[in-house]
C-alpha positions, 0 to 999 in steps of 0.5 A: 837680068838676074842678080843672084845665081845662088839656090833658092834655099839660100839667097833670093832671086831678084830682077832689077829693072834698068834705068838710064841712070844705073847707079842711083839709089833703088827701090826694093819691091819684094814678096816672100817665096817660102820654100820647103824642101830637102837640101841638094834638091834641084831649084832651077825654075822650069817654064812649061811649054805652051803654058804661063806657068813656071815650076819649081820645088817648094811650097808658097804661102804668099801667092798673091804677093807674088802675082803681084810682083810679077804683074807689076813688072810685066805691066811696066815692061808692057807699058813701056815705062821707065821708072825714074830709079831703078827697082829692085824686084825680089822674091825673097825666101826663108821668110817663115820660121827657122828661115830667119829672113835669111833671103832679106839678110842676104839682100841687105847684108851681102846682095850686089845692091845692098848698098843702093837700097833706099826704101823697101816695099814688101807685098803680102796677100792680105789685100790693098785695103791697108799699108803698113808703114812701121814694122813690129821688129822682133828679138829671137831667142832660143829656149830648150826645155826638155822632159819625158813627155811630148807626143800626145799618142806615144807619150800620153800621161807624161809630163809635157815640157810644153806645158812647162815653157807656157807656165815660165812664160806666163809668169814672165809676162805677169812681171812686165805686163804693166811696164811695157807698151810694146812687144819690142820692150818685152825682149829688152826687159826680159832677155835675161831670162833666155840669155846665158852670157850676161856679164855686167860692166863695172859701170853697171854693177859697181856702186858710186862709193864702193871699191871693186874689191869690197863689192866683190866680197859682198857679192861672195856674201849674197852667194853664200846667203842664197845657197842656204835660203829658201827660194820664195819672195817671203824668204829672200827679201828678209835674209838679203836686207839682214845681210846689208844690215850686217855688212853696212850696205844700204837696200838700194846698193845690195838689191842693185848689185843683184840686179846687175849681176843677174840681168846685166842692166840696171833696169829690170822687172821686180828683182825678188819676183824675177829671182823666183821665176828665174830659179835658184840654180840658175841664180847661183850659177850666174853669181859664180860666172860673174864672181870667177870672171871678175876674179880673172880679170882682176888677176890679169891686170896685176 
């Protein structure tokens, strides 16, 4: 029986192989069906006459997985096998690129069987020689870099934003490559480069022996100093250390405060190198937004 009567462009068609125990947990067996067509395109599948083929708009890059999905369902039906628990067959859409896994997200977040899926098996077209039992996971960031170039023909010779993006990623990767073991850790350590909503809590930015008032005053001094300092590691380090000595702030307190404001965390790639890659304008903007936010919060408490 179909469990979702929605267009393929948004949700996933699926079939529940029934058992006498309809309320038991279910096993999800899926293969991704990726569709690419304009909005409002009729998506109802059509079964050809005198042919085993079913037609629908779109393109697919997982034909082997979908074939296996349908073959397993057909074999169980043909052999009259009743599984001990329900099997949910799903051809999930939106697997690739901008689809952002919307088919799977629907099944697990809003689908009618979302509370019953106890295990999931995904069929891919790579063959049956290996079984992957642990996914890599991912953190996705949206980064926009603009420039006059882009098209290799019409913009030949103009600066290309892709080159700038590649250069930035290379610099960021160099900061963390010796500190991570998995790609997931890369996202954990570098997310502050791509996010603009970094606002650390007091538990993160406030030194143990400092008051909020003197911490915000020192952050203001840091901002004033950085506004007039050349943006290189060789100039930033002595300038910040000198400021700390003048204000009786230790190097640890000084740099940890700046790290917390910039990254929202007490752990990050090397601070000064990160600041150089992050850029002067964005660093100053983050400091200003931090100070403005803290001043508003302080005034609200009074």
